[in-house]
N, C-alpha and C positions, 0 to 999 in steps of 0.2 A: 600500380597506380590505378585508382578507380575510374569509372567511366563517366563521372560527373554526378552532381546532385539532382535529384528528381523529386518533385512534389506529386504525390499520388492522391487523387480524389477517391476516398474510401467511403462508399455509401453504407457499408455494413452487409452488402450482398456478396455472393460467392465470386462474381466476376472481378470486382475491384480488389477483393482480397487476394485472388490468385495473381492479378496484375502486380500488386505490391510484392508478393512473394517471388514471382519470376524475376522482377527487377533486382531484388536482393541477390538472388542466385546469379544473375548476370553481372554482378559487381558494381551496381550503382549505389550511391549514397542516398538512401531512400528516407523520405519524410512523408508520413501519412496525414491527411487532413479530411475531416468529415464536416459537412455543411449542415448547420441547423437552419432550416429554411422557413419554418413557421412555428407558431406557438402551439405546442402539442397539448391535446386535451383528451379526455376519455371518449370523445366523439370519434377520434381517429384511432382505429385499432392498429395493433402492431402489424407491420408488413415488412417485406424483405429489404426495403430501404426507407430512408427519410422518416424514421420514428426513433423514439428514445431508446428502445431496445436495440435498434440497429446501430445507434451510436456506441452502445456498450459492446456490440459484436465487433465493430471496427476497432475499438480500443483493445479488445481481447486478441484480435489478429495481430495488431501492431506489437503488442507485448510478446506474442509468440515469435514474431519475426525479429524482435529486438530493435525496433525502429521508433523514433519519436512520433508522437501523434498529437494533433491539435484539433479542437472543435471550433469552427468558425461560425459565428452568429451572423447570418446574412438574412435574417427574417424580414427586416425592413425593406431591403432591396428586392427580395423575392416577392414580398407582398405588392410592391410597386410595379415591378417589371413582369411578373408572371400572373399572380392572382388577379390583380386589378385589370390586366389585359384580358384574361380569361372571361371575366364578368362583362367587360366592355364589348368584347367580340360577340358573345351570345346576345347581348342587348341589341346588337346591330344585325341580328339574323345570320351570323356567321358561325362556323364551327372551328374553334381554335385547337392547336396542338400545344399544350403547355410545355411539353418536353423540349420542343424546338426553342421556345422563348427562354427556358431555363438554361439550355446549353449555350444559346447565343449571348445571353447576358450574365446571369448569376454564376453559372459554373465556370465557364472559360474566362470571361472578362475579370471577374473578381478573384478567381483562383490564380490567375496569372499575376495579379498585383501582389498576392501573398507569396507566390513563387519568387518574384523579384525581391521582395522584402527578406526572404529566407536564403537569398543567393542561390536559387535553384536554376540550373541551366535548362531543365526539362520539366514538362508537365505531363502526367500520365493519368489515364482513366481505364476503366474496365469495358469500354465499348468494343463491340465486335466490328472493328474497322481496322485498316492497315495504314499507318502513317509511314510513308516511304519517300525520302528525298524531296520533301516539301509538297508531296501529293497525298491525298487521302483516298484510299481505295476500299471497295467493298471487302468485308471480312470473308474468311474461308468458309464459314458455316452459312449456307444459303438461307437457312431458317432463322438466323439470328442477325442478319445484316442490320446495322444501326447507322449507316451513313445518312440515311433518309432524315435523321433528326439533327444532323451536324452541319447542314448547309449554311447556317447563319453565323458561324463563328468567324472570327477575324482571320484573314488569310495568313497573317504573320505568325499566328499561333501554331499553324500546322508544322512549320519548321521545327518547333520545339516539342511536338507531341510524341509520346510513346504509348503504344497501344498493344501490350503484350498478348492479350487473349485474342486479338484479331486473327492470328494465325491458327487458332484452335477451334474445334467444334465445342459446343456446350458440353457434350459428353466428356471430351478431353479436359475441359476446364474443371469439371467436378472431380474427375479422376486425379487431377493435379492437386486439388484441395484436400482430397482424402490422403494422398501420399504425403502431403505436408502437415497433416493433422490440424487443419484449420476448422474452427467451430462453425464456419459458414458452409461447409462442404455440401450438406444436404438441405440447405435452406431453400424454400420454394421460390419460384420465379415471381418477380414483381410485374404485375400486369395492369394495375390500376393507377389512376392519377393520385399522386402522393397526398394531396391536400383535400381529396374528395372522399368522405367517409362512405364506405360500402357502395361506391359507385354512384351515389346520389348527387349528381352535379347540379340538379335543380335546387336541391337544398342549399348548396353553396350560393347559388344566384339569389335565392330568397333571403339569405343573410346579408347580402351586399347591395341589392337593388331596393329602391323604395317600393312600398306596398302596391302603389298604382303604376308600376313600371309597365309600359306597353308589352315588353317581352314576356310578362307573366300574367297578362290579363286576356280575357276572351277575344276572339276575332274570327273572321270567316275562313272556312276551308273552301277553296274554289278550284275549278279546272282552269287549264291554260287559256281557254276562251272567255273566262270571266264569270262562268256560271257558279253561283254559290251552292255548295252541296252539303254543307255542314258547318259546325262550329268547333273551335279548339279552345283550350284553357291557357294558352300562352305559346307564342311561336318559338320561344327558347326551348321548348320541350321537343322540338323536331329538328331533324337534319336531312340533308339531301340524300335520297335513296331509301329513306325510312318507309316501312310499310305498316308497322304496328301503330294502332291508335287512330287510323283513318276511317272515314265512313265506308260502309259496305254497299252492296246492291249494284255493283258494276259488273259488266260482262267479263272484264279482265281485272287482275289484281292492280291496285293503284299504289303509287309511290309518291313521296314528296319530290317535286321537281325544283322548287325554289321557295324562298321565303321573302316576303315583301314587307319590311318593317314599317314603311310609310302608312300602309293601310292595315297593318297587323295581320296580313293574309298568309296562309300556308297554301301554296299552289301545288296541285297533285295532277298526276297523269299516268300513262301506261309505262311499262318497262322500256319499250322502244324509245319513248320520249326522254328517257334518262341519259341517252348517249350523246356525247358531244365531240366535235372535231377540232375545237380551238380552245386554248388555255391562255388567259391573260394573267400575268404575274406582277405584283407590286413588291417593293422593298427588296429587290433582287440583290443578292450578295454573291460575289465570285470568289472561288478558291483556286481558280486557274485564270488564264487570259480570257477576258470577256468575249462572248460570241457576238457576232454581228448579223444583220439581216442577210438571209441566204444561207447561213451556216446550218449544219445539221447536228443532231445529238440524239440522245434518248431522254425521255422524261417519265418520271414516276409521280403519279398524282395522289396516291394513297400508300400507306405503309405496306399493306399486304397485297398490293397489285404489282404486276410486272411492268417494267419500263417499256415504252413504245417509241418507235422512231418519230422524230419531230423535226420541224424546220422553223428557224427563227424568221418571222414575218417582219417584225418591227422591234428595234431596240432603241429606247429613248430614256436616258438617265437610268433610274433604277426600275424601269418598267420594261416588260417584254410581252410581245404578242407571238404566240406559237401555234402553228398548225400541226395537227397530228396525222400520221400516216394511216391510222385506223381509229375508229371511234372508241372512246373510253367512257365507261359507266360512272355516273354520279360524280362529276367534277364539282367540287364543293368549295365555295368561298370560305376563306379562313384556313383551309388545309394548305399543305405545302406542295408546290410543284418543284421537283428536284431533278437537276440536269446531270447527265452522265456522258462520258465518252468511254464506252466499254465498262470496265470496272471503276474507272476514275470518277470521283465526285467533282463536277465542275462548279457547282453553285446551286442556287435555287431562289425561290421567292414565295410570297403568299398569293394564293389564288384569289382573284377578285371577281 
């Protein structure tokens, strides 16, 4: 008797391909599904996921494995929930993470609906995370941990998740793909935002914002004490911690400290001024029992930074105020503050 039916999100990359293959080997009744997330054009080059060629790669893997494969058109929802949010956040002087929005809404919410329609007990992905007994844990490969992007999914989904490559390193995943003869075995890593051609996110903003949008029109560059020291061509071109494109002539290197959309200002300062001891989160979502004031955990405020010890100062609805045991560089509105207890993902929220 099989282990149940599982819907696997197959992006066309090596990780989700191996996830599907391992589930077949483990005796699951596997169905593959690839999401068409936006209207593809010649402006968007092929990439390891989320392109027309990648849909073909996912179909080729499904054929190799002998499993059914569907292409789900979620372009309207992705445009509303991810691209529109991306544009809105930059217009407000914030720096969004579209992968978090995509996981929280398009991938897990909409895929789950299709899983139910196909009578699938489980939902699987190629994320480097470990779903275990209703908890979501960091994956075994420290260089590929992806729980940072998963804090926004519904807690009930975790019980149904299968994450086969979470127990593997990336090297082991590629080795498995070669062993299985999958066409995606040596496909390069996906490192860019899927709907941003050549990393030009400003070009996407220019397509969606009006020509006179404050986010893309000139304004002052000033120091934290209000001294105007230069001009910029649109605050959406900047993010916290950025050094490139700032005026010179200072005794120390200068970095973006904050963005003030109300007066179109980019505020700059020294490296020391970039560090903060407190994080405030909005839209908090819990994948474990919610923490209360006085509780401790660790928090990660950027994907490539390590988690630091933190204490909950205030918990009110879906908002948290958190003190950090040590200062953290470039705490950025719109990025994610993700909470952990050891390896376990507790939840997270958007930095405000």
